[in-house]
C-alpha positions as CSV (number, residue, x, y, z in Angstrom):
1,M,207.2,147.2,57.7
2,E,207.8,143.5,57.8
3,I,211.3,141.9,57.7
4,G,212.4,141.7,54.1
5,G,210.1,144.5,53.0
6,R,211.5,147.0,50.6
7,H,211.0,150.6,49.6
8,Y,212.1,151.9,46.2
9,W,212.5,155.7,45.7
10,N,213.4,157.8,42.7
11,Y,215.7,160.8,43.4
12,N,215.7,163.3,40.6
13,K,218.4,166.0,40.5
14,G,219.7,165.2,43.9
15,K,222.5,167.3,45.4
16,W,225.2,165.7,47.5
17,F,227.7,167.8,49.6
18,E,230.4,166.2,51.7
19,T,233.3,167.4,53.9
20,K,236.0,165.2,55.2
21,K,236.3,165.8,59.0
22,T,238.9,163.2,60.0
23,P,240.6,160.4,58.2
24,N,237.6,158.1,59.1
25,K,234.7,160.6,59.3
26,W,232.7,162.4,56.7
27,K,229.9,164.9,57.1
28,F,227.4,164.9,54.3
29,T,224.0,166.2,53.2
30,Y,221.8,165.1,50.3
31,N,218.8,167.1,49.1
32,S,216.4,166.0,46.4
33,L,212.7,165.7,45.5
34,K,211.6,162.3,46.7
35,T,208.8,160.5,44.7
36,R,207.2,157.1,45.2
37,N,207.9,154.4,42.6
38,R,204.3,153.2,43.2
39,S,201.2,154.4,45.0
40,A,201.3,154.8,48.8
41,P,200.1,151.8,50.8
42,I,196.6,151.8,52.2
43,N,196.2,153.2,55.8
44,T,199.6,155.0,55.8
45,G,198.0,158.4,56.1
46,A,199.1,159.4,52.6
47,D,196.3,160.4,50.2
48,N,195.4,157.8,47.5
49,Q,197.8,157.9,44.5
50,T,200.2,160.1,46.4
51,R,203.6,160.5,44.7
52,Y,205.1,163.3,46.8
53,H,205.2,163.7,50.6
């Protein structure tokens, strides 16, 4: 991707879990279904009109 390029993603019903390990360190996980905000770009390997991957 070129400099200044952007991705926009929609995360539906995401689950965030975090644990404080030290005063300055956290361990976290985030799980969700990721969908595209628009169709996948041409020549990316994703099928045309792909929303999930």
